[in-house]
Each structure stands twice: as structure tokens, then as C-alpha cells.
N, C-alpha and C positions, 0 to 999 in steps of 0.2 A: 276877397276870399279867392284863393287859388282854385282854378277849375281842374280837377284831377283827370278830366276826360282828355285833355290835350296832351298827346305824347310829346316827349322832348324831341326836337328836331336836331339831329346830329349833322354836323357839317364837316367832320373829319375826312370822310371818304368822298371822292369826286362823284358828281352826278353824271352817270354815263348811260345813255339809252341802250348801249350794247350789253349792259349788265356786268356781272362778275365773271371772272375767268374760272376755270376748273381749279386752278391752284388757289385762288382766293377763297373759293367755296371750301376746299379741303382745309385751308388754314382756319376758317371760322368753325368748321365742324370739330376740328381738333381742340379749339379753345372753348367749345361748349356753347358757342353763340348760335344755337339752332332753336327752332320753334317747337321745343318740347318742354312740358312743365311736369313737375312731380305730381303724379296722380295720387296724392295722399288720401287715404280714407278719412272720412270725417271722424270716426271713432273706431278703435279696435274692438274685436270681439272680446278680448280679455278684459278690457276696461268695463265693458257692459256686464260681463259675468261678475267682475270684482264688485261692481256697485250694487248688484241685485242678488247675488248668490253668496259670495264670500264676505259676509258681513258679520259683525259682532253678535247680533241677535240670532242670526241663522246658526252661528257656531254654538250658541247656548242651547238653542232648540235642538240642533242635531245631536249635541252631547247628551241632553236629557232623553231624546228619542232613542238613541243607541243604548244608553244605560238601561232603559226600561226593557228594550228588546232582549238585551243580554241577560237580564235578570228574569226574563220570562213573563214580564207584565205587559204583554202586547195590548191588552185591553186599555191600559192607561196611556198609550202612545198615540191616541187619535189626534192630538193637537198638531202632530207633524204634517197633517194634510193641509192645514191653513198656511203653514210656512212654505210648503211646496207650491201652493196656489199663488202666494205672493211673488215668489221667485219667477215662476213661469210667466205671469202677467207682466211683471216688470221687464224681463228680458225681451219678451215678444214685442212690447210697444217701443222700446228703445232700439231694437234691431230693425224694426220697420222704418223708424225715422232715419237710422243710419243708411239703410239701403236707398231711401229717397234722395239723400244728400249725395251718396256715392255716384248716383246716376246723373247728377247735375253736370251739364256741359253747355257752354254758350256757343262754342264753335261746332258746326255740323258739317262744314264743307270738307270732304275727304281729300280733294285735290286742289292744287293751286297752279296758276300759270306764272312762270318767271322767264325773264330774259337772261340767258347765260351764253357767253361767247357769241353774242349777237343773234342768237337763235331762241325763239320762243319754245319753252319746254313745259310739259305738264308733269308735276311732281306731287308726291304726298305732302300734305301740309306740314308734317313733322320734319321734312327735309329743307324747308325754307330757312335761310340763314340771314343774319344781320347784313344790311346793305344790299340784299337782293332787290332786283327791279321786278315788281309785280305787274302783271297785265290784268286789269280788272274790266269786266264787261257787264252789261245789264243782266241781272239775275244772279251774279256772283255774291258770295259772302266774303268780306275782307278777312283774310286769314292771319294777319299780323298788323300791328300798328305801323303806319307808313305816312310818308309825305308825298303829295302829288307832284310829279315831274311834268306831266303833260296831260291834257284832258280835252275831250271833245264832247260837249254837252253832258259832262259827267254829273250825275245826281245820285246821292246816297241817302238812304233811309236809316236814320239813327234813332228812330222813335223807341224801339225796344231798349236802347241803351240810355238815352237822354231824356225821353218823354216829349221831345219836340215832334209834333205830328206831321209837319211839312217836310218833304224831301229837301235836302240841302245841296245846292250847287257847289261843286268843288273845282277850284282853280289851282294852278301851279303854286306850290308853297303851302296849301291847306293840309290839315292833318286828316288822315283816315283812321277810324277806330276799328280795331279787330272786333268782329262780331256784327258789324253793320252790313247792310245789304245794298248793293248797287242796283238802282231802279231805272237808270237811264244813262245812255251814252257809254263811253269807255275812256280809259286813261292808263297812264303808267305811274307807278308810285314806288319810291324807294323805302324799304323796310327800315324802321327806326327803333323798333323794340320787338323782341321775340320771346317765346316761352313764358316764364313766370313774370317777366317785366312787362308783357303786353297787357292791355286794358282788360280783355276778356279773361285772361288767366288770373289777373289780380282780383277781379270781381268774383270769379268762380272760387278762388281760394278763400276769400272772405265769407262767401255764402256757405261754404262747406264747414265752417267752424261749428262744432256741435254745441248745442245749447238746448236746455229743456224749457218748455213754456212755463212762464211764471204762474204758480198755483198757490193760493193762500191755503187751500186744504192740505196740499202736499207739504208745503213749508211748515204749517202748524203741526202736522203729524210728525214730520222729521224732527221738529223742535222737542216734542214730547218724548220721542225715542231717544234723543240726545240726553235729555234730563234723566230718563230711566237708566241710560248707559252709565252715568255717573253714580247712580244710587244702587244699581243692581248687585255689583260685586260685594260691597260691605254688607248689604242686606242678605245676600246669599250666604256669606260666612256665618252671620247671626242665625239664619234659619237652619243651616246644616248643624251647627253646634247645638241648637235647641232640640232638634229631633234626635240627635245622638245622645244628648243628656237625658231626654225623656225615655230613651231606650235603655237606660241604666248606666250611661257614661260611655266614652269612646272605647275603653278597653273591653268592657262587658259586651257592648254591642258588636264589636268586631269578633270577639271570641265565640259568641253564641249565634252569630248570623243575623241578629236582629237589625243590623245596620241596613239590611235590604229594605225593611219597612221604612226605616228612617230616610233612606235614599228616595224612595217613592214619594214620601210626604214632602221632602225638600224639592223634588222636581215639580210637584204640584204647586208649591208656593212660588217658585221662580217663574214658571211658565205663566201663571195667573197674572203676573205683573206686566207681561208684554202684550200690548193690544194688537196681536197679529190679525185678528178678525177685522179690525178697523181699517188696516191697510188694504186687505183683500176686498172689503166691502166698498171702499172708495173706488178701487179699480173697477169693480163690477158695475158700480153706479155710472162711472165714466163710460164704460163699454156699452152699457144699455143706452145711455144718452147718445153715443155715437151711432148706434144702430138705428135709433129713432130718426136722427137727423139724416142718416144715409137714405132712408126711405123717402125723404123729401129733397133728394139731390144735393145734399151737403156732405162732403167727405171730410171726416175728422182724421187728420194724419197723426195727431198725438193726443191721447185720450184726455189729459187734463185741460185741453183747449176747450172742451165743452163748458168748463167753468169760466173760462177766460172772459168771454164777451159779457157775461153777467156782471163782472167787476169793472168793466171799462167805463171811464168817465169822459174820455176824449177819443173820437174816432177820426183818423186822417184818411181822406179819400183822394185817390188819383182821379182826375177828371175823365180822361179818355179810357174807355173800357169799363168804367165803374158807374159814373153818373151818365155818361154818354155811351152810345154803342160804337163810336168810332166812325159812323157813317156821316157823310155830308149831305145835307138836304137843301134844295132851292127854297129860298125864303120869299123873294119877291123882286119885281122889276120896278124901278123908279125912273120914269121918263124925265129927261132934262129939257123942259120946254114943250111947247105944243107942236112945233114944226119938226116932227121926227122924220128922218130920211126913210124913204120907201124901202121895204124889204128887211127891216131890222129884225123882225121875228124869224124870217127865213134864215138870216145870218146866225141867229142863236140856235136854230134847228141844225144848221151845218156844224156848229161847234159841238153840240151835244151828240151828233152822230159820228163825229170824227173818230176813226178807230184808234188813233194815238192820243185821244183826249185823256186828261188826268181825271181824278175822282170828282173834282169840283165841276169841271166842264161837263162831265157825263150826266150830272144832275139835270142839266138843261133838257136832255132828251125826253124826260117824263113830262115836261111842261110844254115844250115846243116840238110838236110831232109832225109838222108838215114836211113834205119831201124837199130837201134843200136843193138849190140850183147847182149847176156844175162849177167846178173850180177852174180858175184861170191860172192863178199863181198863189203861192203861200210862203209865209215865214214861220217855221216851227217854233213852238214855245221853248223858252230857255229860262232856267231859274235865275240866271244872271240878269236877263232883260226883264223878266216878270211879265212878258206879254207875247202874244202870237198874232199873226195877221194873215188875211186871206182876201184875194180878189175873186169875186163871184160874177157869174153872168146875170143878166136880167131875169127876173124882176128885182134882184138884190144887187144891182150893178154897183161898182165902186170897190173901195178897199175897206174891210172891216177889221178893226183891231180890238182884241179882248185881252185885258190884263189889269194889273194893279194900277189904280188911278195915278198914284204919285210917280210911277215909272213910265206910264204912257204919256202923261203931261208933265214934263220936266224941262227945266231951263226955259228957253224962249217959248216953247209950246204951252207953258203954264201961264203966260203973261196975259192972255186974252180974258175978257170978262166971262165967257162961257166956261172956259177951262177953270178959272178961279172959282166960279160958282160950283162946278162939279167937284172940285177938290174939297171945298168947304163942306158940301153935303156928304161926301165920302167920309170925311173926318168925323162928322156928326154921327153917321151910321156906324162907323167902326167903334165909336165910343160905347155903343150898345152891345159890343161884343160880336157883332155879325161880321163875317168875312165879306169884303166888298171888292167887286170888279167893275170895270167900266167897259162898255161897248162904244167905241168911237168909229166915225165914218169919214171917208174922204171920197169925193166924186171921182178922183183920179184912180186909175187901176194900176196895180203893181206890174212892173216889168221884170224880166229875169235878172237884170243887173241889180235892181233895188232889192229883189228877194235874196240874191247872193250876198249882198252887202248888209242885209238886215236893216235897211233904211226906210223909215216911215215917210209917207207923203207929208208935205209941209202944211197943207190946208186941212188938217185933221180937226174934227169937231166932236165933242162928247154927245152921245145920243141917249144912252140909258145906263143907269147904275144898277147893278145886280147884287143882291145880298144872299148869303148862304149861312146856314146854321148847322152845327153838329146836332145829330139826332139824340135827344135826351131820352134815357130809358123811361118807359111809362111808370115804373114802380119806384123811381128815385125820389120823387117829391113826397110820397106817402111814407116811405121808409125814413126819410130825414125828419118828417113831422113826428114819427114815433120816437126817434131818438131825442128830439127836443122835449117831448112830453115826459120822457124818462130821465131828463136831466143830464143827457150826454152831450158834451160839446162837440162841434163838428169843425174840422179844418179841411179845406180843399187845397190840395197841393198838386201843381202841374208844371210841366215843362213848357206849356204854351204861353202865349201873350197874356199878361194879367187882365187886360180888358176883356178878352175872349172868355177867360176862366170866370171872371166876375159876372159876365152876362149869363153864362150857364148856371152859375150859382143862383142868380135871381130867378131864373126859370124854375128852379126847384125850391124856391121859397126862402133862400138865405139873403139877408140884407148885407151884401158884401162890398158896397162902395165901388171903387174903381179897381180894387185888387192891389196887392203889394208885389212889387218887382223884387224877386229874390236876389237880384244882383246888388241890391242895397241892404241886404241882411247883414247884421253885425257879426263879427267873429266871436265875440265874448258870449259864452253860453248863457249867462244871466241876462244880458241884453237881448239875446235871441229869444229867451223865454218870455221876456216882457213884450217883445213884438208879437209873439205868437198869442199872447193873452189879449192883445189889442186888435188883431186882425184875424179874419176868417179865411181869406182867399189869397193864395200866393201863386204867382206865375214865374216862368223862367227859372224853375228850380232844378238844380243839378242832382244826380243820384246821391252824391255825398252830402249835399245840403238836406235832402229828404231824411237821411239817417240822422244828421245833426239836429234836425227839427224834432224828430221823435225823441231823441235823447234829452233835448232841452225841456220838452214837456214832461218827460219822466222825472227830470231833475227838480221840477216844480211840484212833485207829488202826485202827478196824474198817472192813471193806468191807461195805456195808449193802445189802440188797435189801428192797424194800417192796412188798407186795401189797395190792390193794384193788379195790373196784368202784364206789365212790361218788365224786361230785365232791369230797366232803370229804377224799378220799385223794389228789387230783390233785397238790397241791403237794408232799406228802411223796414221792409216787411219782416226780415229776420231780427232786427233790433227791437221791434215793437213787442209789447207784452203779448199781443195776439196778432199774428199775420194772417191775412185773408186774401186768397188769390181767386181769380176767375178761371174757369176751365178754358176759356178762349185765349188766355194769356200764354206767356212763354213757359217752356218746360222748367227753366231755372227758377222762375218766380213760384211756380207750383211746388217745386221741390223744397223750397225753404219755408213755405207757408204752413201754418198749423191747420188751417181750414181752407178747403177748396169748394167753391160754389160750382157744382158740376154742370148746371145749365146757365151759369153766369148771371143769375138773377139776384140782384141786390136785395130784393124783397124777402129773401130767406133769412136775413140777419135778425129780424125780430124773433123769428122762431128759434134761432140759436140762443138769443137772450133768454127766452122763456125756458128752454131746456137747461141752460146753465143755472138759472135760478132754482129750478127744481132740484138739480143735483146738489147745489150748495145748501139749500134749506133742509133737504132731507138728510144729507150727510151730517149737518150740524146736529140734527135730532138724534141720529143713531150714534154719533160720536159721544154723546152724553151717556148712552148706555155702555159703550165700551170703556170709556174713561172712568165711569163709576166702578167698573170691575177692577181696573188698574188701581184706583184709589183704595178700594177695600182690600185688595191683595197686598199692596205695600203696607197699609196700616196693620193688617193682621200679621204679616211677616215680622214687622218690627215689634209689635206688641207681644206676640207669642214667643218671639225670639228672646226678648228681655225677660219674660216670665218663665222661659225654658219649658214651654208647652209644645207638644208636637202639633204640626199643622193639621187641622181637623177635617181635611177633605182629601179624598183620593183624586188623582188626575182624571179618572173616568167620570167621577161624580161632578167634577168641575166642568168637564166637556158636555155632559148632559144638561146641567143647569144653565151653562152658557148658551147652549143651543136653544133652550126653551125661553129664556128671559132676554137673550141678546141676539144670537146669530140668526135664527129663522125669522123672528119679527123684524130685525134690522134689514134683512134682505128684502122683505115685503114692503116695509115702510120706505125704503130708499127708492122704490120704483113708483111711488104714488105721485099724482100731480101736486105741484106746490108752486104757486106764482109769487111767493113772497119776494120783495125786492132785496137785492143784495145790500147788506150792511157790514162794514168792516168790523173786525173784532171777534171773529169766529172762535179763536182759541180762548179768549178771556171769558166769553159767554159760556162756552162748553165746560171749562174748568170750574166756573162759579157755581154750576149745578153739580158737576160730577164729584168734586172733592168732598163737599159736605154730605152728599148722598152716600158716598163710599164710606165715610166715617160712621154713618148711621148703620150701614150693613155690617161693618166690622164690629161695631159695639154690640149689635144684636147677637152675632155669632159668638163673640167672646163671652157674653153673658150666658148664653145657652150652653156652650161647650164647657166653659169653666165650671159652671154649677153642676153639670152632669158628671164631670170628672170628680168633683168634690163629693158627689153622692156615690162614687164608686162604680159608675156605669162602665160597661166594657167599651173598648175603642170603637167597635162596629156601631154601637148605639149612639155614641158621641158623634160619629161621622154622619149617621143618618139624621140626627136632630139638626146638625149644622147644615146639611144639604137641604133639608126641607125648609129651614129658616131662611137660608139664602134664596131658595126658589120663590118663596112667598113674598119676601121683601123685594126681590128682583122683579117679580111680576107687577108689583105696585109701582115701582119706578117706571116700568114699561107703560102702565096705565096713565101715569101723570104726563109722560112725554108724548103720548098718543093724542092728547087733547089739542084742539076740539075734535070730538069723535065724529067719524063718518061711519056708515055701515061697514065699510071695508076695514077700517082701523078697529072698530069694536069686534068685528069677526076675528081679526088677528089675535086680539087679546084673549077672547073666549077660547079660541083654538089652542093657545098656549096653556091656558088653565086646564083644558081637557087633556092635553098632552102630559101635564104634570100628574093628573089623576091616573092616567094609564101607567106612567112610570112607577107610581107608588102602589099599584094594584096588580099589574100583570106579573105572574111568577117569574118568567124569564128575565124581565127587567130587574126585579128584586134580587134575583140571584147574581146577575151581571154586576149590579151596583153594590152588592154586599150589604143590603139594607136589613136592619132588624128593628123591631118595635122598641122605642125608648120606654123607660119607666114612667109611671104617672107623674111623678114630680117634675121630670124633664118636660113632659107634655104640657104641664102647667106653666113652666118657665117659657116655653115656646108660645103659649097662649097669651102670655104677658108681653114678651119681647116683640112679637110680630105686629100686633095692633099699635103698640107705642111707636114702632118704626114707621108704620104707615102714616101715623099722624105727623111725625117729624118730616117724612118725605113730602107730605102735602104742604107743610109749612115752608120747606125749602123751595118747592115749586111756586108757591104764592109769592115768596120773597123774590125769587128769580124773575117772575113776570113783572112785579112792581119795580124791581131794580133796572131791568133792561127794556121793559115795555114790549108792546107788540111790534111787529115789523113796521107797520105804517107810522107808529109813534116815533120810531127811531129814525126812519129813513129821511123824512122831510127836514128835521133839524140838522141832520148830518149833511145833507146836500146844501142847505143854506150856509152852514159853517164853511164848506169848501168853496162856496160861491159858484157852483156849476149847475144850478137849477135850470129850468126851461128858459128863463130869460137869458141866462148866460149862454145857453146853447144857441140861441137865436142871435147872439151878438149884441144884446142890449146891455 
């Protein structure tokens, strides 16, 4: 598999330490070979407005809203508030995501050092051109992809880009990646790629691609709206014609002005078919969930991400920064034999106290605290040699060497029995995932010539093996146990050595074997998916491989979450169904993530799962309320249109009944606790209840209003009977969906009943809604239709529970079918 990190090494131009001339620079600037990239926005403001404001349904709502205002029926235009709320919430959340992506940048260095005309100059990074000679020193960020020309102990940290936690020694001919950090030494490097062709720019461009988090709730609602889109135009024509015919025909209605009443009734029918409140209620539920998580240091950058983790069945974890804190800790000393050279602990104290010590050596200072003896001579550490040496005064006299065992004892030095035994033990310790160094000793002291030539004494003997571990986050093991119990599979993906990653995995309770080396991963997505099913831990993974692994898991039907903190995780985090970043991570990773753990505590994820479950379960309940309304509105529109009957409700009457039976209780029910496990099939379950319930409501209203008209009731009485019938049956639907009752849910239902009583008895409400008392025969029809409807709704609710079962009855068979239960999560 080709590693995309390695820039192409161009050889067309000569390699000159004097750098480019002014004419050569001008030529490259004229050709556009400069270090500037198009700072394209992730998404335009217009596209956000088009997606959330200028929609087909908003056009219908706006047309109805405007028509009613023009005709003077402002009381019937209340439905416009829901449409405005939908648009505002949608634009706000997408604009916030856009701003986060637009701020994404991997290059933060404002200046670069280049050699031009033989002189070192400091210039703006955007003025660097192809073939420029960069001067890089410790602390610099590499501003463009380059190839090393000359180096002096040059070490580069590429961990944020590649995931490899150890600094990399760079020799002439090696590649430097733009965005990496120089942590030691200095060097010269010729620029091989600039602007949009450079690694940092390519990664930034891919990360800026706009995408919305996968949401079953949003997708299901969008699908419902799409179905209504196809149905609404022909139904609208049928409804308008029916209302005009009921007004005496088109010609009569237009000439007498009765078309105004027909228009109001037509708007009521059309608006009733659109579940505007469901879209708004979903956004509100997401927003409230995000606020609750924010109080626990979890930042939700895109509202539907609250739902995401509740649906995840595989979570991919980057080791460094997620499972481990990134810190290295001293593990232990393993003496090699009984006859240890005197002063070995003082030598380790010297290495721990050395101001130039790396993170691994600095760990020794906590364990070996004695004052070290004075230094006679030293050889500084080099990534190429993998060791350093120091000659100390008594009582730790002689030369002490600290480094990787296979580099300290190599060639002839590894032939002795002691060296062979040390190397064997080092291999055994390394297989446990621990980082291993050897402290070796020679009685001979270094002289200046040997130090200058970096030559070790010939009589070097191993003294002690030292082991180090990465610090595992204290909450990692318990969090992974939670995911295993919930049937969520875990994959640990890292740029480090597979043995090291596997050892960390074992520390947190995963049986990971020896780990899988990502350099052996297949290119074929199907084969890659099979490998991912068989193994839990992967090392030496490149950024592009991380993304391919996420895609392969998604291709096998999994909903995938990806956590990480480095730029090397950014593409995979963006591709995953749910990307999770640590606050301690890079700005780029946090920009593309859907959720950011502000205190970098992995243990917050179970709380995100619980909140996501609450949102999904509650929105499924309230969706049945809203979709029941859509069902009866469509049924009534078609039925009344065919029968050429006027629509029996005013928009204001619909707004009040919707508020009492759907809107207000839905808002309250959507915020209640609900720990039900996520079960796929939200739309099917919702429609299985909503459609038959809607048919019952439509049948009851058709019976009551039709018989009332046959009896010669005035239109106001017909509308009153229809409204009361709708309210009573709607409240029973609310009652069925609120079970099992708690004190809060029972209180909500009783409050809505009290609200209906007030609406029907308070004079100002009666006047506003144009209510009149129906005739006794119509009241008898209502007394028949309403209880029959209650019985039918009860039967539908009973059938629905038997058909789909309780949450616990559905979840376990579904997980067994997918094969991702707790056993699968643990790798069994």
C-alpha cells in the first residue's frame, strides 16, 4: 500500500547549498510554484441558506402564511412560527460547523528560513517557492514538503501527522513533511512540494470537505418529507377543488368572495400534512442533549452527534492521547547478573537529571534521586545511534552507555555470552510492549577523541535492563468494559509498534494477541474488512490507512466512531459516523470532530451514549404523535377531496389542538430520562403506529362532520364538533404513547386535558376559535365516535407492542444477528 505521507523527491533541479537566485525565485513565482493554497471555504453561506430556508416545504408554508395575512386571517397563520424555528435552528448549527472547518489550519509557522543567493533569509511562509533551500532548526515547524540535503543531529516529531510517537532522525535524502516539528538539531532541506501539493495542504483540504453527521432520525424525517413532497401537490389540487366546489363551484365562489373561506380551509389541510413540529422538536431535543453534555465537559459541535454514539456498534481508538495520556513512565530495572558495577544507580540518576534528556530518560529522575557525580566526558544521544554515553567520576567511575540494546550491542559487541543474554531478555521484555533500554558499563573512561568520534569502549558489558510504559488513562479500562457490555466492538489503531499497542490493549482488558502490523494490510476493501473483523489491535497505521479502515468497517454494515487527538487522526475522524476528539489534541482534529471531550477524559463517552439513547427513544415516541397528525391530515384531505366536502377545521383550530395533543406534550416528553437501548428501524416502528392511528382519527372526524352536515348543521358547529373529536382522540393517542406512566408523564397528560377544558370554556378562547355548541344529534355522534376510536387506538397500541416488543426484547436478538455482542467486543 503506497504511503501518501512521503512527498515525491524531485531531482530535476540541482541541489545547491547556496539556494536559488533571485531570478529563479521570480520565475517560480510567475509560474505559480509558491507555497500558497486556495483557502476555500468548507461551504458557502448561500448553500446553507438554500438547504435550510429556500426549500419546497418552506415555500408552501410561506405561501400559505402570506395568503392568510393578505386575506386578514392572521389568527390562522400561527403555524409560520414553527417553520421559522426550523430554519433558524438548521442554519445556526450548519453555520457553526462551517466556521469550525474554515478555521482549520495545520501550518501555524508565520515565517520560514531559506537560503537564497547564498544568504539565509527569513520570509513569509507564503513566499517559499519550489526548490527553495529551507534552514530548519529545533523548534521550527516545517513549512513545505522537502528533502533533507544536510543534517546535524536533525530530529523531527511527526506524531501529529503520522501517529508515530517517537521523534525520527533525518538523514540526507529523507523526506520532511510540512506540518511536522523539528525537536532537535538542524539541517538544510530542498522544497519538493508547495501550496496545495504539500502534505499539510492536502490534509487540510480533505478535512475541510463539508459533511453532516450520520443521523437515523434526520435521515428518516427527510425521507418522510420526501414522500410528502411527491404527494402534496396532487393532494393540494384535490383539496382546493373540493373546498371551491363546497363553496358553490369555482365561478360562484370567485364572484361572491366565498373563495376566501375555501382558501383558508385549503391552507389548513395542506399545512396539516407537513410535520413541521417534528423537525423542530428533533432539533430542540438535540440542543438540550448538547447542553446537558456541555455541563459535563463534552462539547457537541453538530447537534445530531448526540444521537450518533447511541447507534455506534464499533469504536476505533487511537492509542496515544485516548487510551494513554502520552506520558512515559519508568516501569522497572532488571539487573543482568549479581556482580553489578558500582555506581550504576548514580549513573541512572545522572541520565535522569541531564538537562538535554529526552522524555524517556527524564522518567529516571523520579526513581533515582541521588546527586550524580561530575562528568568527565560525554557522547550526546542520537536517533541514528540510539544511544548516549558518559564518563563519570568516582564512585561511578568508568563509561556508562544508555540506549536501545540492539544498537548498543551490535556486530562483534553482541557475540559475548553476557551481551547475548541481555539481548534475549530485552526481546522478551519488548514482546510485552514495554520500551526497553540497556545500561552498559566499561571500566575505561572516555577521552576527548573517542567522544568526538562517538566510539564506544571495546570492553563494554551490560549491567541493567530498564523498561518503560506509556501511562494508561485511569478511566480507559472501565470505559472499554462498558462498551463490551453494551455490545460495542473495539478496535485500537495506532502508528506505534504493534507489540507496544497490543501491550497497552492488554492493560485495559483487551485480548489483543501480538497486534497486527498495518504494513501487511491488504489493499482490497473486502479483505481489509475481513482482517478488521479478525483482529482488534493494529500498529504502524498511516493516516490514510486509518480512514480506509473506518470505510471498510462501514462497508460491512457497522456504524463507526473514531477517537483521536493528532492530525494523523483527522481524516479518519471526519470519515467516521461519529468523530470524537480530545481537547488536548490538535486544532485540526478538533475542527473536524463532531464531539470534543473538553477535559480529554475518555470516561465521558458512556454519558454520551446514555444521552443519545434518551434522545432517540424520546424522539421515536413523539414522532408517532406528529406522524399520526400527518397520517390523518393526508387521509382527510384525500377523502374530503373525493367527496367534495370542505376541510372541517380552521388553521387556528388545528394549531390549538396540535399544541394540546402533540406540541406541548412532545416538548416535555422529549426531555424525560430514557435509557432504552438503540434498536435500528426507527421509521418502520413509528409509521407502523402512526398510519393506522391516523386512519382512526380521520375516520372519526369524517363520521362526525359528515353526519353533522347531513343534519344541516352550520359550518361553525361542524368545525367545533370536528375539533373536539380530534382533541379527544388525540389525547388518547398521547395517553397510549406515554405508557408506562410515571408521575411526570401522568401529569403532562392531565395538564393537557385541563388545557382542553379551558379552551372549550373560557369565552376569549371560544371567540378566537369560533366555537359554537353542536346540536344534540351531533353530540351523540361524538359520544359514539370518540370511545370507538379510543378502543381502536388501544388495539393498535397493543398490536404494536406485540409486533415490535419492548426495547430489551428487540435489542438482544438484533445484536446476536449482527454478531457484535459482548463476546464479539472482547474479541472472542
